[in-house]
C-alpha positions in Angstrom: -211.2 -29.6 -196.5 -211.6 -26.8 -193.9 -214.3 -24.5 -195.2 -216.3 -25.7 -198.3 -219.6 -27.2 -197.5 -218.8 -30.2 -199.6 -216.1 -31.3 -197.2 -216.1 -31.9 -193.5 -214.3 -28.8 -192.3 -211.7 -28.7 -189.6 -211.9 -26.1 -186.8 -209.3 -23.3 -187.0 -206.3 -24.1 -184.9 -206.7 -27.8 -185.2 -203.5 -29.7 -184.7 -202.1 -31.5 -187.8 -200.6 -34.9 -187.3 -197.0 -35.2 -187.9 -196.1 -36.8 -191.2 -195.3 -40.5 -191.0 -192.4 -41.8 -193.0 -193.5 -44.9 -194.9 -191.0 -47.4 -196.1 -192.4 -49.3 -199.1 -191.5 -52.9 -200.0 -191.1 -56.1 -198.0 -190.4 -56.2 -194.3 -186.9 -57.0 -192.9 -187.9 -60.6 -192.2 -189.0 -61.0 -195.8 -185.8 -59.4 -197.1 -183.7 -61.9 -195.1 -185.8 -64.8 -196.3 -185.5 -63.6 -199.9 -181.7 -63.2 -199.5 -181.4 -66.8 -198.2 -183.6 -68.2 -201.0 -181.6 -66.2 -203.6 -178.3 -67.9 -202.4 -179.9 -71.3 -202.4 -181.4 -70.8 -205.9 -178.0 -69.6 -207.3 -176.1 -72.5 -205.9 -178.6 -75.2 -206.9 -179.1 -73.8 -210.4 -175.3 -73.4 -211.0 -174.5 -76.9 -209.8 -177.3 -78.5 -211.9 -176.3 -76.5 -215.0 -172.6 -77.5 -214.6 -173.4 -81.1 -214.1 -175.8 -81.2 -217.1 -173.2 -79.8 -219.5 -169.7 -81.1 -219.9 -168.1 -77.8 -221.0 -169.1 -74.4 -219.7 -167.9 -71.4 -221.6 -166.1 -68.5 -219.9 -169.0 -66.1 -220.0 -171.5 -68.5 -218.4 -168.9 -69.3 -215.7 -168.2 -65.7 -214.9 -172.0 -64.9 -214.8 -172.6 -67.8 -212.3 -169.7 -66.9 -210.0 -170.5 -63.2 -210.0 -174.2 -63.8 -209.2 -173.3 -66.3 -206.4 -171.0 -63.7 -204.8 -173.6 -61.0 -205.2 -176.3 -63.2 -203.6 -174.0 -63.9 -200.7 -173.2 -60.2 -200.2 -176.9 -59.3 -200.2 -177.6 -62.0 -197.6 -174.8 -60.8 -195.4 -176.0 -57.2 -195.6 -179.6 -58.1 -194.9 -178.5 -60.3 -191.9 -176.8 -57.2 -190.5 -180.0 -55.1 -191.3 -178.0 -52.9 -193.6 -179.5 -53.5 -197.1 -177.3 -52.2 -199.9 -179.8 -52.4 -202.8 -182.9 -50.2 -202.6 -186.3 -51.0 -203.9 -186.8 -53.5 -206.7 -183.2 -53.4 -208.0 -182.3 -56.8 -206.5 -185.3 -58.5 -208.1 -184.5 -57.0 -211.5 -181.0 -58.4 -211.2 -182.4 -61.8 -210.3 -184.5 -61.8 -213.5 -181.6 -60.6 -215.6 -179.4 -63.4 -214.3 -182.0 -66.1 -215.0 -182.6 -64.9 -218.5 -178.9 -64.6 -219.3 -178.2 -68.1 -218.0 -181.0 -69.4 -220.3 -179.2 -67.9 -223.2 -175.9 -69.5 -222.3 -177.4 -73.1 -221.8 -179.5 -75.2 -224.0 -180.5 -77.5 -221.2 -182.1 -76.8 -217.9 -184.4 -74.1 -219.2 -187.3 -75.5 -217.2 -185.4 -75.2 -214.0 -184.3 -71.6 -214.7 -187.9 -70.7 -215.5 -188.7 -71.8 -211.9 -185.9 -69.6 -210.7 -187.8 -66.6 -212.2 -190.7 -67.4 -210.0 -188.7 -66.3 -206.9 -188.2 -62.6 -207.8 -191.7 -62.3 -209.4 -193.5 -63.6 -206.3 -191.5 -61.6 -203.8 -191.8 -58.4 -205.8 -195.6 -59.0 -206.0 -195.8 -59.4 -202.2 -193.6 -56.6 -201.3 -194.4 -54.0 -203.9 -197.7 -55.0 -205.4 -199.0 -57.3 -208.2 -198.4 -54.6 -210.8 -194.6 -54.7 -210.2 -194.6 -58.5 -210.2 -196.5 -58.6 -213.5 -194.0 -56.1 -215.1 -191.1 -58.3 -214.0 -192.8 -61.4 -215.3 -193.7 -59.8 -218.6 -190.2 -58.5 -219.3 -188.6 -61.8 -218.2 -190.9 -63.7 -220.4 -190.1 -61.5 -223.4 -186.4 -61.9 -222.7 -186.4 -65.7 -222.7 -189.0 -66.1 -225.5 -186.4 -65.2 -228.2 -182.9 -66.6 -228.4 -180.6 -63.8 -229.6 -178.5 -66.3 -231.6 -181.2 -68.4 -233.4 -184.1 -66.0 -233.3 -186.4 -68.7 -231.9 -187.6 -69.6 -228.4 -185.1 -71.6 -226.4 -187.8 -73.4 -224.5 -188.1 -77.2 -224.7 -191.0 -78.7 -226.6 -193.3 -81.4 -225.2 -194.4 -84.1 -227.6 -197.8 -84.4 -226.1 -198.5 -80.7 -226.3 -196.8 -79.8 -229.5 -196.4 -76.0 -230.1 -198.7 -75.1 -227.1 -195.9 -76.2 -224.7 -194.0 -73.0 -225.1 -197.1 -70.8 -224.6 -198.1 -72.7 -221.4 -194.6 -72.5 -220.0 -194.3 -68.8 -220.7 -197.7 -68.2 -219.0 -196.5 -69.8 -215.8 -194.4 -66.7 -214.8 -197.2 -64.0 -215.0 -199.5 -66.6 -213.3 -197.1 -66.6 -210.3 -197.5 -62.9 -209.9 -201.3 -63.2 -209.8 -201.2 -66.1 -207.5 -199.2 -64.1 -205.0 -202.0 -61.5 -204.6 -203.4 -63.2 -201.4 -200.0 -63.1 -199.9 -199.8 -59.4 -200.8 -202.9 -58.7 -198.8 -201.6 -60.7 -195.8 -198.3 -58.7 -196.0 -200.2 -55.4 -196.0 -202.2 -56.5 -193.0 -199.1 -57.5 -191.0 -197.3 -54.3 -192.0 -200.3 -52.3 -190.9 -200.6 -54.0 -187.5 -196.8 -53.7 -186.9 -196.9 -50.0 -187.8 -199.8 -49.4 -185.4 -198.2 -51.3 -182.5 -194.8 -49.8 -183.0 -195.8 -46.1 -183.3 -198.9 -45.6 -181.1 -198.8 -45.2 -177.3 -202.4 -45.3 -175.8 -201.1 -43.4 -172.8 -201.3 -40.2 -174.8 -205.1 -40.2 -174.7 -207.9 -40.9 -177.2 -207.9 -37.8 -179.4 -204.1 -37.7 -180.0 -204.0 -41.4 -180.7 -207.0 -41.1 -183.2 -205.4 -38.1 -184.9 -202.1 -40.0 -185.5 -203.9 -43.2 -186.3 -205.9 -41.8 -189.2 -202.8 -40.2 -190.7 -200.9 -43.5 -190.4 -203.7 -45.4 -192.0 -204.1 -42.9 -194.8 -200.5 -43.1 -195.7 -200.4 -46.9 -195.3 -203.4 -47.3 -197.7 -202.3 -44.5 -200.0 -205.8 -43.0 -199.7 -206.8 -39.5 -200.4 -209.1 -39.2 -197.4 -209.5 -41.4 -194.3 -212.0 -41.0 -191.5 -212.3 -42.7 -188.1 -215.8 -42.1 -186.9 -216.4 -43.1 -183.2 -219.7 -42.9 -181.3 -220.5 -39.3 -180.4 -222.8 -40.3 -177.6 -219.7 -41.3 -175.6 -217.9 -38.1 -176.4 -215.5 -39.8 -178.8 -214.2 -37.9 -181.7 -214.5 -38.2 -185.5 -211.0 -37.8 -186.9 -210.3 -37.1 -190.6 -207.0 -37.1 -192.5 -206.5 -35.9 -196.0 -203.6 -35.2 -198.3 -204.3 -31.5 -198.2 -205.1 -30.8 -194.5 -203.4 -33.6 -192.6 -205.3 -34.9 -189.6 -208.0 -32.9 -187.7 -211.2 -33.4 -185.7 -214.5 -33.0 -187.5 -217.0 -30.5 -186.3 -219.9 -31.9 -184.2 -222.5 -31.4 -187.0 -220.2 -33.2 -189.4 -219.7 -36.0 -186.9 -223.4 -36.5 -186.5 -224.0 -36.5 -190.3 -221.3 -39.1 -190.8 -222.8 -41.3 -188.1 -226.3 -41.1 -189.6 -225.0 -42.1 -193.0 -222.8 -44.9 -191.7 -225.6 -46.3 -189.5 -227.5 -47.2 -192.7 -224.6 -49.3 -194.2 -225.0 -52.1 -191.7 -222.4 -54.2 -189.9 -220.6 -55.6 -193.1 -217.5 -54.2 -194.7 -218.2 -52.9 -198.2 -216.9 -50.8 -201.1 -218.6 -48.1 -203.2 -217.5 -46.6 -206.5 -219.2 -43.7 -208.3 -219.8 -44.8 -211.9 -221.4 -43.3 -215.0 -224.9 -44.3 -215.8 -223.7 -46.4 -218.8 -221.1 -48.3 -216.7 -222.6 -51.8 -216.0 -220.2 -52.7 -213.2 -221.7 -52.9 -209.7 -221.2 -49.8 -207.6 -221.4 -51.6 -204.3 -219.4 -54.7 -203.3 -219.7 -56.4 -199.9 -216.5 -57.8 -198.5 -218.2 -60.8 -196.7 -221.9 -61.1 -196.4 -225.2 -61.2 -198.4 -225.7 -59.2 -201.6 -226.1 -55.5 -200.9 -229.4 -53.8 -201.2 -229.9 -50.9 -203.7 -231.2 -48.9 -200.8 -227.5 -48.4 -199.8 -226.8 -46.3 -202.9 -228.4 -43.2 -201.4 -226.4 -43.0 -198.1 -223.2 -44.1 -199.9 -223.5 -41.5 -202.5 -224.1 -38.8 -199.9 -221.1 -40.1 -197.9 -218.9 -39.9 -201.0 -220.1 -36.3 -201.7 -219.4 -35.3 -198.1 -215.8 -36.6 -198.2 -215.4 -35.4 -201.8 -214.3 -38.8 -203.2 -215.2 -41.0 -206.0 -214.6 -44.4 -204.4 -214.6 -45.5 -200.7 -214.2 -48.5 -198.4 -216.2 -48.8 -195.2 -214.8 -51.1 -192.4 -216.9 -51.4 -189.2 -215.2 -51.5 -185.8 -216.9 -54.5 -184.4 -216.1 -56.5 -181.2 -218.2 -59.1 -179.4 -221.0 -58.5 -182.0 -221.1 -54.8 -180.9 -220.3 -51.9 -183.3 -217.9 -49.3 -182.0 -217.6 -47.0 -185.0 -216.3 -47.1 -188.6 -213.2 -46.5 -190.6 -213.8 -45.0 -194.1 -211.2 -44.9 -196.8 -211.7 -42.6 -199.7 -210.1 -42.1 -203.1 -210.5 -39.2 -205.5 -210.1 -41.6 -208.5 -211.6 -45.0 -209.3 -208.5 -46.9 -208.0 -210.0 -48.1 -204.7 -208.2 -51.4 -204.1 -210.2 -54.1 -202.4 -207.1 -55.5 -200.8 -206.9 -52.3 -198.7 -210.3 -53.1 -197.4 -209.4 -56.8 -196.6 -206.2 -55.7 -194.9 -208.0 -53.1 -192.8 -210.8 -55.4 -191.9 -208.3 -58.0 -190.6 -206.6 -55.3 -188.6 -209.7 -54.1 -187.0 -209.3 -56.0 -183.7 -205.8 -54.4 -183.2 -207.1 -51.0 -184.1 -210.0 -51.3 -181.7 -207.7 -52.5 -178.9 -205.5 -49.4 -179.2 -208.5 -47.1 -179.3 -210.1 -48.7 -176.3 -206.9 -48.5 -174.3 -206.6 -44.8 -175.1 -210.2 -44.2 -174.1 -209.6 -46.0 -170.8 -206.6 -43.7 -170.2 -208.8 -40.7 -170.7 -211.4 -42.1 -168.4 -208.8 -42.7 -165.6 -207.4 -39.2 -166.1 -210.9 -37.7 -165.8 -211.7 -39.6 -162.7 -208.4 -38.7 -161.1 -208.9 -35.0 -162.0 -212.5 -35.1 -160.6 -211.3 -36.4 -157.3 -208.5 -33.8 -157.2 -210.9 -31.0 -158.1 -213.3 -32.1 -155.3 -210.5 -32.1 -152.8 -209.2 -28.7 -153.8 -212.8 -27.3 -153.7 -213.3 -28.6 -150.1 -210.0 -27.1 -149.0 -210.8 -23.7 -150.6 -214.3 -23.7 -149.1 -212.9 -24.3 -145.6 -210.0 -21.9 -145.8 -209.9 -19.3 -148.6 -213.5 -18.2 -148.7 -213.9 -17.6 -144.9 -211.7 -14.4 -144.8 -213.7 -13.0 -147.6 -216.9 -13.7 -145.8 -215.6 -11.9 -142.7 -214.6 -8.9 -144.9 -218.1 -8.9 -146.4 -219.8 -8.8 -143.1 -217.5 -6.2 -141.7 -218.0 -3.8 -144.7 -221.8 -4.3 -144.5 -221.7 -3.5 -140.7 -219.7 -0.3 -141.4 -222.2 0.7 -144.1 -225.1 0.4 -141.6 -223.3 2.8 -139.1 -222.9 5.5 -141.7 -225.9 7.8 -142.3 -227.4 7.7 -145.8 -226.7 11.4 -146.4 -223.0 11.0 -145.6 -220.8 11.3 -148.7 -218.7 8.4 -147.5 -221.8 6.1 -147.6 -221.7 5.8 -151.4 -218.1 4.7 -151.4 -218.7 2.1 -148.7 -221.7 0.8 -150.5 -219.6 0.5 -153.7 -216.9 -1.4 -151.7 -219.6 -3.7 -150.3 -220.9 -4.4 -153.8 -217.4 -5.2 -154.9 -216.8 -7.6 -152.0 -220.1 -9.3 -152.7 -219.2 -9.8 -156.3 -215.8 -11.3 -155.4 -217.4 -13.7 -152.9 -219.9 -14.8 -155.5 -217.2 -15.3 -158.1 -215.1 -17.4 -155.6 -218.2 -19.5 -154.7 -218.8 -20.1 -158.4 -215.2 -21.2 -158.9 -215.3 -23.6 -155.9 -218.7 -25.0 -157.0 -217.2 -25.7 -160.5 -214.2 -27.5 -158.9 -216.3 -29.6 -156.6 -218.9 -30.6 -159.2 -216.3 -31.0 -162.1 -218.5 -28.9 -164.4 -216.8 -28.5 -167.7 -219.0 -25.8 -168.9 -218.6 -22.1 -168.6 -221.0 -20.9 -171.3 -220.9 -17.1 -171.0 -218.6 -17.0 -168.0 -216.0 -14.8 -169.7 -218.0 -11.7 -170.5 -219.4 -11.1 -167.0 -215.9 -11.7 -165.5 -214.4 -9.1 -167.8 -217.1 -6.6 -166.9 -216.7 -7.2 -163.2 -212.9 -6.8 -163.4 -213.2 -3.6 -165.4 -215.6 -2.1 -162.7 -213.3 -3.2 -159.9 -210.2 -1.8 -161.6 -211.8 1.6 -162.2 -213.2 1.8 -158.7 -209.9 0.9 -156.9 -207.4 2.8 -159.0 -209.4 5.7 -160.5 -208.5 4.7 -164.1 -211.4 4.9 -166.6 -212.1 1.5 -168.3 -214.2 1.1 -171.4 -215.3 -2.4 -172.3 -216.4 -3.4 -175.8 -217.7 -7.0 -176.0 -220.7 -9.0 -177.2 -223.5 -9.8 -174.8 -222.6 -13.5 -175.0 -219.4 -15.2 -175.9 -219.6 -19.0 -175.2 -216.3 -20.4 -173.8 -215.2 -23.2 -171.6 -214.5 -22.5 -167.9 -210.8 -23.2 -168.5 -210.5 -20.7 -171.3 -212.5 -18.1 -169.4 -210.1 -18.4 -166.4 -207.0 -18.1 -168.7 -208.3 -15.0 -170.4 -209.3 -13.5 -167.1 -205.7 -13.9 -165.8 -204.3 -12.4 -169.0 -206.6 -9.4 -168.6 -205.8 -9.0 -164.9 -202.0 -9.0 -165.5 -202.3 -6.6 -168.4 -204.3 -4.1 -166.3 -201.8 -4.4 -163.4 -198.9 -3.7 -165.8 -200.7 -0.5 -167.0 -201.3 0.6 -163.4 -197.7 0.0 -162.3 -195.7 1.1 -165.3 -197.7 3.8 -167.1 -199.4 7.1 -166.4 -202.5 6.0 -168.3 -205.9 7.6 -167.5 -208.0 5.6 -169.9 -208.0 1.9 -170.8 -210.0 0.2 -173.6 -210.8 -3.5 -173.5 -212.3 -5.2 -176.6 -213.3 -8.9 -176.5 -214.5 -10.9 -179.5 -214.7 -14.4 -180.8 -214.1 -15.3 -184.5 -212.5 -18.0 -186.6 -212.4 -20.5 -183.8 -210.4 -18.2 -181.5 -211.0 -15.6 -178.7 -209.4 -12.2 -179.2 -208.7 -9.8 -176.3 -207.4 -6.3 -177.1 -206.2 -4.0 -174.3 -205.0 -0.5 -175.1 -204.1 2.5 -172.9 -203.5 6.3 -173.5 -200.2 6.6 -171.6 -198.4 7.9 -174.7 -201.1 10.6 -175.3 -200.9 11.6 -171.6 -197.2 12.1 -171.5 -196.9 13.4 -175.1 -194.2 11.0 -176.0 -194.1 7.3 -177.2 -194.4 4.7 -174.4 -191.2 2.9 -173.5 -190.5 -0.5 -174.9 -192.7 -3.2 -173.3 -191.7 -6.9 -173.2 -193.9 -8.8 -170.7 -192.2 -12.2 -170.5 -194.8 -13.6 -168.2 -197.6 -12.8 -170.6 -195.7 -14.3 -173.6 -195.1 -17.5 -171.6 -198.7 -17.8 -170.5 -200.0 -17.2 -174.1 -197.5 -19.7 -175.5 -198.8 -22.4 -173.0 -202.3 -21.7 -174.3 -201.2 -22.1 -177.9 -202.0 -18.5 -178.8 -200.2 -15.3 -179.9 -199.5 -11.9 -178.3 -198.9 -8.9 -180.5 -197.7 -5.6 -179.0 -198.1 -2.4 -181.1 -198.4 1.4 -180.7 -201.3 3.2 -182.1 -200.4 6.5 -183.8 -196.8 5.8 -182.5 -197.8 6.8 -178.9 -200.3 4.5 -177.1 -199.6 0.8 -176.4 -202.0 -1.9 -177.5 -201.8 -5.6 -176.5 -203.6 -8.1 -178.8 -204.2 -11.6 -177.4 -205.4 -14.4 -179.7 -206.2 -17.7 -178.0 -207.6 -20.8 -179.8 -211.0 -21.7 -178.5 
């Protein structure tokens, strides 16, 4: 999803959210409840079966005792939060015990059928209705035929005749279907617990949103999930996919998503791309009036942009105000509406976490702004005054030297250099005091000024290759300037170079700085090994890379690559 036009690309160097380990199945509280209910069911059924039949054969007695001991062991393990049976195995054993007991006894079959409801319902809640229906179907087939007589062991009702068996057998799959609302409630609770347990709003808005979309995508088993917040407030639009992980959408993609989602209205809805001959509705509203056919166009465009076939849209709404959208996308036509219901119910908690993270960012920006203003005032009152004195002194000396004196040109060049440094310092202080985040084309002029200064002071020829404009933030421009300055100082101190080449470019979401010298060509032998620890540390802090190589086996070249 990074480059093709059909998908909202991620900028190069975007951080990918760490994978989140999802544990399927019921929660610890539900497992403990299930374990206790299993013990009660085993004891009650065993006591009633023994009391209803004078003689119990050895196989039935062993089956009952083993199951009671097994149920007690599971309850003890779950109480200690050390489950010993993974997944659905415990529920399969419950169904196997109930069906085997029905084969051993000719009475109490109705009660044992009710015992089958327990594993079917809990499996449906914890693992999905499909697993519950599978358990119910196999359990129904197992009890429908008696292995000894070849007929159903169920009791018949005089009023219903032969239909009694069919109605009784239908009760077990019906229990799985009736548990579907509880499944949605379980997913909502699990989703909220996952958010509250794993997200710390103190990390800031963008890191929280990046991790949030990845957690939601894995929790809903979606192929693509997008969290689109209002761009007018500087909030991001974060997207997570199976292929790319989590990343921030580009500004143009963010605006396109907002324009499409603004047409969907305040209601939660689902959309599925269907063939022209498919009569099923393509739009379903979670709660609200019947959707308008005018929604088809923006929803189809949104599905194409995310490269999905089905999607859910849940608005982030609070106090009747809309604060963004969450979009769940599926490549196939398996978009479950229960995901939309669970996500809609969890919206208040999601919005609470997002708002707290946004407030943290706001407080940090305000604190940084006050600190920048304080540092700017201090620098203006202290650091810039000596430079101003030097500037006036050099200009005064220049006025005392006649224009035809050879020293006049050198003094004028020195005055120009001092004036440039004073202007650069004033620009820096102004940026600190105003809190300007820009920088625009600040890097290119700074590199050219530093090259002229270096050549003038140390007599080393400097050649600069860079575009006329290279947009960058002020922070990035300052970092690249420090890297260049340190590289030039290393060349001056440790080599006999007479010529330095500087190349600056921006491509693939990164700024590249290439600094090379001719020290090897001057001495006629390869330059000694060079390992600048300070440069490596500074580049690592910026998330970039530093590559050191030798051109033609002689001259040294430093290649800095810093994400923009």
